[in-house]
C-alpha positions in Angstrom: 0.2 -0.2 -0.2 1.6 3.2 -0.9 1.1 6.1 1.1 -2.0 7.9 2.2 -3.0 11.8 0.4 -2.0 14.5 2.6 -2.5 17.8 2.2 0.9 19.9 3.6 0.0 22.2 6.4 2.0 24.6 5.3 0.8 27.8 3.0 1.7 31.0 2.1 2.4 33.7 5.3 0.0 37.1 4.6 3.4 38.9 5.0 2.6 41.5 2.4 -0.9 42.5 2.3 -2.5 44.1 -1.1 -0.1 42.3 -3.5 -0.8 41.4 -7.2 -0.1 37.9 -8.3 2.6 37.4 -10.7 1.4 37.5 -14.1 2.4 35.5 -17.1 4.5 37.6 -19.4 3.3 36.9 -22.9 1.2 38.4 -25.7 -2.3 38.7 -25.2 -2.9 36.7 -28.0 -0.3 33.5 -27.3 -1.7 33.8 -24.1 -5.2 32.7 -25.5 -3.5 30.5 -27.9 -1.9 28.5 -25.3 -4.8 27.7 -23.3 -7.5 27.3 -25.7 -4.6 24.9 -27.5 -2.3 23.8 -24.7 -4.0 24.5 -21.7 -2.5 22.0 -19.3 1.0 22.2 -20.5 1.2 26.5 -20.5 -0.5 25.8 -16.9 2.1 23.5 -15.7 5.3 25.5 -17.4 3.7 28.5 -15.4 3.3 26.7 -12.3 6.7 25.9 -12.1 8.1 29.2 -13.4 5.8 31.3 -11.0 4.3 29.6 -8.4 1.0 28.1 -7.5 -0.8 31.6 -7.5 -0.2 33.8 -10.7 -2.3 35.6 -13.4 -3.0 35.7 -16.9 -5.0 37.6 -19.7 -7.2 35.7 -22.1 -10.2 36.2 -24.3 -13.3 35.1 -22.8 -12.2 34.7 -19.2 -10.4 38.4 -19.2 -8.1 38.9 -16.2 -7.7 35.6 -14.5 -5.6 34.3 -11.4 -5.4 30.8 -11.7 -4.8 28.7 -8.1 -3.6 25.5 -7.6 -2.3 25.7 -3.7 -4.8 23.7 -1.2 -5.0 25.8 1.4 -5.9 29.1 -0.8 -8.4 26.8 -3.1 -10.4 26.2 0.4 -10.4 30.2 0.0 -11.9 30.4 -2.7 -14.5 27.5 -2.4 -15.4 28.5 1.0 -15.9 32.7 0.0 -19.3 33.9 0.4 -21.5 34.0 -2.5 -21.0 38.4 -1.6 -17.5 38.2 -2.1 -17.5 35.7 -5.0 -19.9 34.0 -7.7 -20.1 31.8 -10.9 -17.3 31.9 -13.2 -18.7 35.2 -15.8 -19.2 33.8 -18.6 -20.3 30.0 -18.0 -22.1 27.4 -19.1 -25.4 28.8 -19.1 -24.8 30.0 -22.9 -25.3 26.4 -23.8 -27.8 25.8 -21.4 -30.5 28.4 -20.8 -30.6 31.3 -18.4 -33.0 28.8 -16.0 -29.7 26.5 -15.6 -28.8 26.2 -12.4 -24.9 27.8 -14.2 -26.9 30.9 -14.2 -27.9 31.3 -10.9 -26.3 32.8 -7.4 -26.9 33.6 -4.2 -30.3 32.6 -2.7 -31.7 31.7 -6.2 -28.8 29.1 -6.5 -29.3 27.4 -3.1 -32.6 27.3 -3.7 -32.3 25.7 -6.9 -30.1 23.5 -5.8 -32.4 22.6 -2.8 -35.4 21.7 -5.8 -32.6 19.5 -7.8 -31.0 17.6 -4.4 -33.3 14.8 -4.0 -33.2 12.9 -7.2 -29.2 12.7 -7.1 -29.2 11.4 -3.0 -29.8 8.3 -0.8 -32.7 5.9 -2.3 -32.5 7.8 -5.3 -29.7 6.4 -6.6 -30.2 3.1 -5.2 -33.2 3.1 -7.1 -31.0 3.4 -10.5 -28.5 1.4 -10.2 -31.1 -1.3 -12.1 -31.2 0.9 -14.9 -27.4 1.7 -14.9 -27.3 -2.2 -15.2 -29.9 -2.6 -17.6 -28.5 -0.3 -20.2 -24.7 -1.6 -20.0 -25.8 -5.0 -20.9 -27.9 -4.1 -23.1 -25.1 -1.8 -25.0 -22.5 -4.4 -24.7 -24.8 -7.3 -25.8 -22.7 -7.0 -29.5 -19.5 -6.0 -28.3 -17.1 -7.4 -30.6 -14.9 -10.4 -29.0 -10.9 -10.7 -29.5 -11.1 -7.8 -31.9 -10.0 -4.1 -30.3 -12.4 -1.3 -30.1 -13.0 1.9 -28.6 -15.1 2.2 -25.4 -15.9 6.3 -24.9 -18.4 6.0 -27.8 -20.3 3.0 -25.4 -20.2 4.6 -22.6 -21.3 7.7 -23.9 -24.2 5.9 -25.5 -24.6 3.8 -22.0 -24.5 6.9 -19.5 -27.1 8.8 -22.1 -29.5 6.2 -22.0 -29.4 5.6 -18.0 -29.3 9.9 -17.6 -32.5 9.9 -20.2 -34.7 7.4 -18.7 -34.2 8.4 -14.7 -34.9 12.3 -16.1 -38.2 10.7 -18.1 -39.0 7.7 -17.3 -40.2 5.6 -19.4 -39.2 5.0 -22.9 -41.0 6.6 -26.4 -40.7 8.7 -29.4 -39.8 11.7 -27.5 -36.5 10.2 -25.9 -35.5 8.6 -29.4 -35.5 11.8 -30.5 -33.5 13.5 -28.0 -31.0 10.6 -28.6 -30.6 11.2 -32.1 -30.2 15.7 -31.4 -28.1 15.3 -28.2 -24.6 13.6 -29.1 -24.5 16.1 -31.7 -25.3 19.2 -30.0 -22.9 17.9 -26.9 -20.4 17.7 -29.4 -20.5 21.1 -31.2 -22.0 22.5 -27.6 -18.3 21.7 -25.7 -16.4 23.1 -28.8 -18.2 26.3 -28.1 -18.8 26.6 -24.6 -15.3 28.5 -23.8 -15.2 30.1 -27.3 -16.3 34.3 -26.9 -19.4 35.1 -28.9 -19.2 36.8 -32.4 -19.1 40.4 -32.0 -21.8 40.2 -35.0 -25.3 38.4 -35.9 -24.8 35.0 -37.3 -26.7 33.1 -39.3 -28.9 29.4 -38.6 -26.2 27.9 -40.8 -23.5 28.9 -38.2 -22.4 27.3 -34.9 -24.3 29.6 -32.8 -27.1 29.1 -35.1 -26.7 25.0 -35.3 -27.5 25.6 -31.1 -30.3 27.6 -31.4 -31.7 24.9 -34.0 -31.4 22.5 -31.4 -32.6 24.3 -28.6 -35.9 24.9 -30.6 -36.1 21.1 -31.4 -35.4 20.3 -27.9 -37.6 22.7 -26.1 -40.4 21.3 -28.4 -40.1 18.0 -26.8 -39.7 18.5 -23.2 -42.8 20.8 -23.4 -44.8 17.9 -25.0 -43.2 15.2 -21.8 -44.0 18.0 -19.5 -47.6 17.9 -20.8 -47.5 14.4 -21.1 -46.6 13.8 -17.3 -49.3 17.1 -15.8 -51.6 14.6 -17.3 -50.6 11.7 -15.7 -53.0 10.5 -13.3 -50.2 8.7 -11.5 -47.8 11.5 -11.6 -47.5 11.3 -7.8 -46.2 8.2 -7.5 -43.7 8.7 -10.2 -39.7 9.1 -9.5 -38.0 10.2 -12.7 -36.8 13.7 -12.1 -39.4 15.5 -14.3 -42.2 13.9 -12.5 -40.0 15.1 -9.0 -39.4 18.8 -10.3 -43.0 19.2 -11.6 -44.2 18.3 -8.4 -41.0 20.6 -6.6 -41.9 23.9 -4.3 -39.8 26.1 -3.3 -40.2 27.3 0.5 -43.0 30.5 -1.0 -45.1 27.7 -2.8 -43.9 28.5 -6.5 -42.8 26.5 -8.4 -40.3 26.1 -11.6 -41.5 27.7 -14.9 -41.5 25.2 -18.1 -38.6 27.3 -19.6 -36.5 26.5 -16.6 -37.6 23.1 -15.7 -36.5 22.8 -19.7 -33.5 25.1 -19.2 -32.3 22.1 -16.3 -33.1 19.3 -17.6 -30.7 20.2 -20.9 -28.2 21.1 -18.2 -28.5 17.0 -16.4 -28.6 15.6 -19.7 -25.6 17.7 -21.0 -23.5 17.9 -17.9 -24.6 14.4 -16.6 -23.4 12.1 -19.1 -20.3 13.1 -21.1 -17.9 13.7 -18.4 -19.1 10.4 -16.8 -18.6 8.5 -20.4 -15.0 10.8 -20.5 -14.5 9.0 -16.9 -15.3 5.2 -17.9 -13.7 5.6 -21.5 -10.3 6.3 -19.4 -11.1 3.4 -17.4 -10.6 0.9 -19.9 -7.7 3.1 -20.8 -5.8 2.3 -18.0 -6.6 -1.0 -17.3 -5.6 -2.2 -20.2 -2.4 -1.0 -18.7 -2.6 -2.0 -15.3 -3.0 -5.8 -15.2 -2.4 -6.1 -11.6 -5.2 -3.5 -10.8 -7.3 -5.5 -13.1 -6.7 -8.9 -11.6 -7.7 -7.3 -8.3 -10.4 -6.1 -9.5 -12.1 -9.2 -11.1 -10.5 -11.0 -7.9 -13.0 -8.6 -6.0 -16.2 -8.6 -8.6 -16.0 -12.3 -7.9 -15.9 -12.1 -4.0 -19.0 -9.7 -4.1 -16.6 -7.1 -2.9 -16.5 -2.8 -3.9 -14.2 -1.7 -2.2 -11.1 -1.7 -4.0 -14.2 -0.7 -7.0 -14.2 2.5 -5.2 -10.6 3.5 -5.0 -9.9 2.6 -8.0 -12.7 5.0 -9.5 -11.3 7.9 -7.1 -7.8 7.4 -8.4 -9.3 7.3 -11.9 -10.5 10.6 -11.7 -7.7 12.1 -10.1 -5.1 10.5 -12.2 -6.6 11.3 -15.9 -8.8 14.5 -14.7 -11.7 14.9 -17.1 -12.6 18.6 -16.1 -9.7 20.3 -15.4 -10.3 23.9 -13.7 -13.0 25.2 -12.0 -14.2 29.2 -11.8 -15.5 32.2 -10.2 -16.0 35.8 -10.7 -15.2 38.7 -8.2 -18.3 40.3 -7.3 -16.4 42.1 -4.0 -14.1 45.5 -4.4 -11.5 42.9 -3.7 -11.1 39.7 -2.5 -8.1 38.8 -0.6 -6.0 34.8 -1.2 -3.0 34.8 1.2 -0.9 37.1 0.4 -2.6 38.2 -2.7 -5.4 40.6 -3.5 -7.5 40.2 -6.9 -9.2 43.4 -7.8 -12.8 43.7 -8.7 -14.3 41.9 -12.3 -11.3 39.3 -12.4 -11.7 35.5 -12.6 -10.4 33.1 -10.5 -9.7 29.5 -11.7 -8.8 26.9 -9.5 -6.9 24.7 -11.6 -8.3 21.2 -10.8 -5.4 19.3 -12.6 -2.7 20.8 -11.2 -3.7 19.9 -7.9 -4.3 15.9 -8.9 -0.6 16.1 -10.3 1.5 17.6 -7.3 3.9 15.2 -5.7 3.4 17.0 -2.3 -0.2 15.9 -2.0 -0.2 12.4 -3.8 3.1 10.8 -3.9 4.4 10.0 -7.5 1.5 11.3 -9.2 3.1 10.1 -12.6 1.6 6.1 -11.5 -1.6 5.1 -11.9 -2.3 3.9 -7.8 -5.7 2.5 -6.3 -4.0 1.4 -3.5 -3.4 5.3 -2.2 -7.4 5.8 -1.6 -7.7 2.6 -0.1 -8.9 3.3 3.6 -8.1 7.0 2.8 -10.4 9.6 2.1 -9.3 11.6 -0.9 -8.2 15.3 0.5 -11.1 18.0 0.4 -9.1 20.8 -1.2 -6.9 18.8 -3.3 -9.1 15.6 -5.0 -11.4 18.1 -7.1 -13.2 16.0 -10.1 -16.4 18.0 -9.1 -15.8 20.4 -8.6 -16.1 22.4 -5.1 -17.6 24.4 -2.0 -21.5 25.9 -3.3 -21.1 24.5 -6.7 -19.8 21.4 -6.7 -21.2 19.2 -8.8 -24.9 18.3 -7.8 -24.6 14.6 -9.7 -21.3 13.6 -7.9 -22.9 10.5 -6.2 -24.8 9.5 -9.2 -22.0 10.3 -11.2 -19.9 7.8 -9.3 -22.2 5.2 -8.9 -22.7 5.2 -12.5 -19.0 4.7 -13.2 -19.3 1.4 -10.2 -22.0 -0.4 -11.6 -20.2 -0.2 -15.4 -17.3 -1.3 -14.3 -18.6 -4.1 -12.3 -21.2 -5.0 -14.8 -18.5 -5.2 -17.4 -16.1 -7.1 -15.3 -18.7 -9.6 -14.4 -19.2 -10.5 -17.7 -15.6 -10.0 -20.1 -12.1 -10.5 -19.8 -10.3 -7.6 -20.7 -6.9 -8.2 -22.3 -3.7 -6.2 -20.8 -0.7 -5.3 -22.8 2.1 -2.8 -22.7 0.4 -0.6 -25.4 1.6 3.0 -24.9 -0.5 4.9 -23.1 -3.1 6.8 -25.1 -2.4 10.5 -25.0 -5.2 13.4 -23.8 -7.5 14.8 -26.4 -9.2 17.8 -25.3 -12.6 18.3 -26.6 -14.1 21.5 -25.1 -14.9 21.1 -21.9 -14.1 17.4 -21.0 -10.7 15.3 -21.6 -10.9 12.2 -23.3 -8.5 9.2 -24.2 -7.5 10.9 -27.7 -7.7 6.5 -29.3 -10.9 6.0 -28.0 -10.3 4.0 -25.1 -9.3 1.0 -27.2 -9.7 -2.1 -25.7 -9.8 -6.2 -26.4 -12.1 -8.2 -24.6 -13.8 -11.8 -24.4 -17.1 -13.0 -22.8 -16.1 -14.6 -19.4 -17.5 -18.5 -19.5 
């Protein structure tokens, strides 16, 4: 067993209040190109040269402070919403103004309270059967003894799971959503971190195509809302749409139909691609780590799950899918340790740099699930779901989904291991995926 992950207790002393973080000294257009095209390499090199707090100036986010010191990350994630609000601009540009991404303060807290019940406790246990069914359905036609990409099958599994948990039973509307959501996710992911053009766009432009999709999505969802409201058994249904339609704010009001549609799009868009990406990385890693794979199979056959949970935690660390979590400085200034960050700046927590820090995770280049056996991840250094009041509300759901998919596959298939080179990291706009698609060779277990 390796040394457990710990967060160093030392941090920067507040000796000179009011200092500005050191700046990355490159022309703005070079910073933009590096941030968009080579972000991880650029951030890693900047951290090595400037330390765990430095500033950049890039389009979209503007003047931005990058932070990768756990003690200072704590300051960011525990800050008052009067000081820090959600990063601006954010994914509400894609999901709509009724999405939880668009809300701050009291509105954000109230919305999360409405959204929380489907993603905790018994609700998640109820979804395990759906996850297993979709995994078995998708894997029924996997090729045997022939290398194939796992990323696309994982995307189909996670999309079908979230569709069934959001809307309940299958139907023509869900078939239509299965057709339009994958290309929308691909396009939306690429457009999410690009500035809006300063001119009107045509319906044939990427922005226009997103608008066309949104019109189709709203039409389908409004039809499903009409059907749900006319359902005499609505009060008995456990799907997320039914729960949202029955939910009430403290003052007795309900979400508008458009807000429900925005929120469901958020769940569908953010609720499947990132999990699918992590699962693609899971197969990429297991192919190259026969000792980990053998331990997982032994545990599955014995009915256990502890090592599988540790493997999922390590996978989310070693192959970070979302590499930063952002905030926007609303207060006149925000102090982080010895540094003063002015109003209007963006603050980005560099999740990838935290996950690769050898002072927190010894030998971070190793894929080593044992580091999380009988050891919980450090709260402000292991952040695959972000942190603070904006931590991903579906984190428990995503971990359950990964656990059930891996268990189901390992019960039914034998994964062939070899010494193939690691797959390179591919940036899809929001998520980082295995470039070759998490390729493996499998055989059915007799």
